[in-house]
N, C-alpha and C positions, 0 to 999 in steps of 0.2 A: 174784601180779598186785596193783599198788599201788591203792588205792583212795581217794577222796577223802576232806577230811575232814568229818566230821558236819556235819551245817546247822546256822547260825549260829556254829562254830567253824571256818569259814575264818579261814586268814592268808595273808599275801602270796606266799608259796607254795604257795598252792592254787590259784593262777590264771594263766595265761597273762602274764606280762610281756613285750613288746618288749626283746630284747636288746639296741637301740639304743639303750634308754633304763636298763636296768636295771643292763648289762656297760659300755657304751661311753663314749658322749656327756656331754661335757662338761655338769655341774649349769646352767652359763647357758644353751647352745641346747637345753638339755630344758626349761629355764622358759621359752623364747623360743616353745615351743610345747606349753605347756602350757594346762590349761583357766585359770588362775588368769591369766596374761597376756591367753588372747582376750577373757575377758568383761570384764575391767577395762578392757581396752581400747575394749570397747563401750562401757560405762559413760562410757569419756573422751571419744568420739563424740557421744555423746549430751550430753554437758555443752557440746561444742564448736558442735553446731548450736544448741543453748538460747541460747549467749551470743552466736551470730552474729546469728540469729532477734532475738533482746532488740534488739541494736546496731542493727538496720533497720528496730526499728518495731512488731515482734508485739508482744501484751499479755502478756508475760514480766517478773514481776517479781523484783529483786533475792533476795529468800526463796526464791525458787522456784532461783533459781542457785547460792545456797550450801547450801540440802538438799542439792543433786546434788554437789557438790563435799566437802562433809561425808561422802559415802557411796559415793566413788568405789572403797575397796576392801572395803568392808563387805556382800561376799557370803554368802549364806546359799544355799548349795549345793544343801543339802536340799532346801530350797525350790522352788530353781529346777526340780532335777530331778522334782519331783513336781508341779509347772505343767507341763514339759514333758511325763511321762506324761499327763496330764489334755488338753491342748492338743494332744501331738501337732505343736508347732510351738517349736522352739528360740528365736527371738529373742521371739517372743511369751512364753514363759516368764519372759524373764529382763526383760523391759519390766514383766510383773507382779511380780517378785522387785524388781526396784528401785523398782518406785513404791510397793512395801510400806512399805520405809524412807525413803521421801519422798512423803510422802502427799500437801504441799502441791504436789510438783512434778508429781503422777502424771498430772494431764491435758495437758502438752505434752512430755514424754519419747515421742520418736520422731516429733513434729510433721512431717508432710508425706514421713516418710521412707519407706522400703520397706526388707524384710530386708537387702537387698546392700550397704545404707548400712552398716550394720555388718558384715556377713560379709565381703563385697570388701573394703571399705577397712581393715578389721585385717590381712585375709591382706596386703595389699602393706605395710603395717608391717611384718606378722612377716618378710616375705621382705626387708626393708630390713634391718630389724636383723639379720636373721638372715647377710648379707650384710655387716652391719658386726663381726661375733663369727670369721666367717672371714677378713675381710682380714689381719687382724695375725697370726694362725696362718702363713699361708701365707706371711708376708712374711718372719718367724722363720726357716721352713724352708730358704725361699731364702736370708735372711742366712747359717743353720750350715753350708747347701751351699757357698756361695762362701766361708768359710773354708776348709772342706775344699781346695777346687778350687784358692786358692790356696797353701796348704800342700803339696799334690801335683804343682802346675803342671808341676813339673820332671823327675820320676818316671815314666822310660819304664815301658809295661807292652804286653804282645801287643796288638793289636786284634785284631776280629774283624769279618769281613761272611759270612753267612749262616751264623753261629756256626762259623767255620771259621778258621784264623790269619790273619789280615791283615797290612800295614805296623803299624809301633809306633805306638802313640799315648803318650798318658803319662796317670795315673791323673785329673789333675785337667783334663785336655781331655776326657775322658771322662764328669765330674761337670758339666763345662759345659754338656753337652747336655742334662743333665737340667735345668740350671737355666734352661736358654733357655724350655725348654717349662714350666716355672712360671712363668716370667716373663708369659708369653704368657698363662697361667693368672690371674694378678693384675691383668692391662690387662682382662682381659675381665669379672673380677669387678668392678671399678671400674665399667666401663662398662655392666655390666645395672643394677647398683646405681643408677647416677645418672640411666639411664633409663628408671625406674620412675617413672610418675605418679598421682598421687591419683586413684580413682575419682570423689572429690567427692560433688555434694549432686546426685543426675539423674533419682531416680523411678523408677516401675514399670517402664516401658521405656525409660528413657532419655531422657525427652522433656522432664525438669523441669516438668511438666504441674501435678501440685500442689503446687509452691513458686509458680508461678506465679499460681494460683489464689489461695494464701496472700495472696502482697504484690500481690493484686488487679490482674494483669495488668503490673505493672511489669518488664518484660525487667532493668533494669538492676541493681534489688537483688535480682532470682535468680542474674545473673551474680556481682553482688558476696558474695552468700552463698557459694556455689560456692568464688571464691576466699579470703575469710574462713578456713572449714573447713579447704583445704588448708592453706593457710598455719599455723593451730593444729596441724594435724596434722605440721609437719614437711617440707610439701611445696615444692618449688618448682612447679610444675604439675599439673593435672589434666588425666585426658584431657578433648577437647572434646565428642567421642562417644563412649556407651557404649548395648549394649541396657540391661538389667536388671544386666546383669554386666560388669565390664571385661573385653576380647579374652581369649579362653583361650590365645591368641599368647603371650601376658605370659607366661604359665608354659610354654611350649615356652622360650622365651628364657631365662629364669630356669635352666631345666632340665638344657638344652645345658650353658651355660657350668661346671655344675656336672660332670654326665656327661664335657667334657672334661678337667676337672679329674681324672676316674676313670680317665681313659687315661694321663693324663701318671705318674699316681702307681702305675700297675700296671705300666709299661716301666719306670720307676726302681726299684721292688723287686723285678721279675723280674730287671731284672740284676743286682740284690744277690744275689738267689737264683741263682743262677748262679755269679755271683763267690766267693760262700760254698761253694759244689760246688767250686769251682779251688783254695778255702783261699787267695785271695788276697786276697780283703775280707771281712769280719764284721761284723753288726749287733751291739749291744749284747750282754751274756749274764752277768746277773748271777750271782752268786759261788754260791748255792745254787739257783741255776735247771736243771730237770731237763726236756733234751731230748728224753729217750723213757722209757715206763717199764719198757722191755724192754732198753733197749741205752744202758748208762751211760756210754755215751763221746759220745754226739750230743748235735750243737751245731745244734740247728734254727734257720733264720732267721723263729722264727714270729713275730716283729712283720709281719716282709716280708709273708709268706704271709698274716695279717691283712687287707695293705692290699691284698692283690690279691683277696683274699677279699670284703671289701666293696667295691673297686671294681667289680668286675664287677656288684653289684649298681646300685650307682649309677650307671651307663653304662644298666643297664635301664631305671632311672626315667623317663629322658625320653622310652618310647615311652607312658607314660601320658598327658601332655598332649598329644600328637599326635593321640593317638585322641580325645580328651575336644574337641579343638580344631575337628576336622573332625566332630563331630555335635550341636555348638550349634545347633539350629532357629531360627529365628529370634532373635528376640530373647533367649531363653535357654531352655532346658530344664535338669530339675533332677539329671540323670545323670551331673553333672560334681562336684556335691557329694561324694556318699562317697569317692569316685574322690581327689581333691583332700585330702581329710583324710589321707590314708594316702599320697601320692605327694610332695607339697609337704615335710612334714614329714621323713619319712624321707629323703629325698635331702638338707637341710641335717643331719640329723643323722649320715647316714655322712659326709657331709665332713669333718663337723667330728672325726669319731674319727678318719679318715684323715688330716688333718692333724694331731693331737695326735700319733697314731704316727709319723707319719714324721719329725717333731720331735724326737721319744726318738731315732729312729734315726741321723738326720743329727747328731747330738750327742755320739754313740758310735761313729761308724763304726771300726772295728779295721781297721788296711793291714799285709800282710806283706809286707815290700819283699824277703826273702828267695826267698820262694815265686816270688816275682813274677819274679826276676831269674832264679830255675832256669827257669821256664818260657822267658822269653824264649832261654836258652843253647840249650833244646830247638830252637827255630823259628829264629833268626837265622842259625846258618849257609845255608840255603836263602835267605833272604831276601839276605844278604849277595853273593851270586852274582853281582848284575850290578856291584856295587862291585867285586869280584874282577877281571871281566872289563875293567872297566876301566882298573884299576891296571897289568893286565898289556898291556894295550893300550900303554899309556903307556910303560911298560918295552920296547917294543919288540917284542910279541907280536902273533899274527893272532888277530884276534875270532872267528872262525870252529872254527881249531881252538883255543881257549881255551874258546870254548863247550862243545866237544863233549866236552873233557877233563870238562868242570865235570858235564855231565848223565851220563856214566858214573858220576862218582864218587858223586854226590847220589843217583843210582839205588841203586848200593850201600851208602849209609847210611840211604837210606830203607829198605831190606829190612833191618836191622837193629834200627832203630826200630819196623817193624811187623810184621814174622815173628819176630823172638827178644826183642823185648821192652827192648832196648837203647839206649842213650844215642845222641842224634846225634852220629856222630864225624867229619863231612865234613872239619870245620876240622883235624881227625888226618891224616886219608889226603891234604890239599890238602898241610901241612907235609910228610907222605913223599914226594910227589911231585918229582922232579927239576925237572920241568916250569913248575912255579910257584916257583923258588928265588930269581926276581928279585922277588918280593912277600913273602918270605917272613917280614921285619923289618918288615913295613906290616900284617902281618895281625890285631895286637890293635888298630890302630889303625882298620881298616874295620870291625871287629867291636864298636867301642864303640857302644852302645844309645843314646845321643842322637844320634849322627848320622842316625839312622832315624827322629825324632819330625819331623822338619821342623819348622814354624813351629807348634807346637801349646802351649808353652811361654807363646812371646808371643802366640798367639790369648786365652791365658787369662787374661795381664795386661790385656790391650786388653779384651774382653768384661766385666770386672768393674770395668775402669777407667773405659769411657764409656757401658757400659749398666747395669749390676747395680747397682753402689753409687750411681750418682745417682736410679736409680730407687727404690732404697728410703728415701734420705735425702730425696727429692720427697712420697713418701709418708708416711715418719712426719712430715714438717714439717705436710702436709696434713691428718694425723688429728688434731695438734695434742696428741699423747701419746707418751709414750717408749714403743718397741715392744720395749725387750729386743735392741737388735741392738748386734753388735760392728762399728760401722763407724769 
């Protein structure tokens, strides 16, 4: 039995660590939900409030502002923990800790505010910044898959409906279905981010009563205070009405689009896993990678499996804000707090690693055209029967007679495949039957796979040209940074 380390000798391996941080998520996303980011943002929000209150005439002096500015990142986390243990209140613990290193500003820190001024506004900043980290990753995945779709736009492959052989499509066309879903996710991410508003300075129950009192009943100054702080935090708008918190339906919207991404990625990676079983397409496999401890030959699609595994977790997290929003009594109740600490962070951390992993997959997909061609040849004879009937009719044959001939031969060929485990020999049977002699010379052309893919390749070209590449170009321009896109 494994025993814990002796008291005082605990190391990082002696405590549970969320694998979302320790194993998976990027440093940037992990920092976005870190305590340093959280409490550093609290201090910046207290600074914004003091600056705005000073500009509107409250008795706040430059020295106090300068003292706060000089100590934004000078956080004594141990002192804050001790204060929280004593006070049983996280915000007041950090007010005291900030005041300790800002003695001149101590009396005006958090002036007129409630805890949700820093708590909720910080959450909104973190959600916005989380989307800003995810968006370029999603754009890169779309771009890499677009390159893949363009490269294989013309390569015929067996299509499946109900996971049963269906009409042919192309490898690129199938990939374009994945891309289309991800483009919807990109649009929804931008929309959700852009629709986020700031909570602003609203007071204890959202009425701004404390600020109205500070400004001696001057409503215009209270509204200007709200506007100034909102702008300092980088938001264009604040919610006009709030309770003590911003509406928890905002969290539903945020996690809904993340859950929707989870569904997209799960579908994509499930397709890749199925194709890997068929040996048609495989995800990247490192030179020294081990697929199985017992079976050395295995090449398991472990990246795709990881994406599916994490995507399931991501999809379930939207249930948390749905239930939380439904039980927020009147102006607020605190049973949202612990839940949101977990659900919001885990959703972004999970989406982050899913996109990083999917990018890795999309940059190294391996296609096996000969395997794909062989599977087509196993199924194409059955699919070509309608074309053969039409050719016979054009050559003077009777449609019903031809249909019966092919039906009998098809049943015989199917028996060879299913009962004997042999190859589909329908075309060989047609070549051997004198009835079909008028079209024997046409059979090779009638069985050309590209004649069965319809407009698949043209659809891929148009889709990429008219929708995907313009969307990515516009996004890259809007972000004002190079996205490592291959446009």
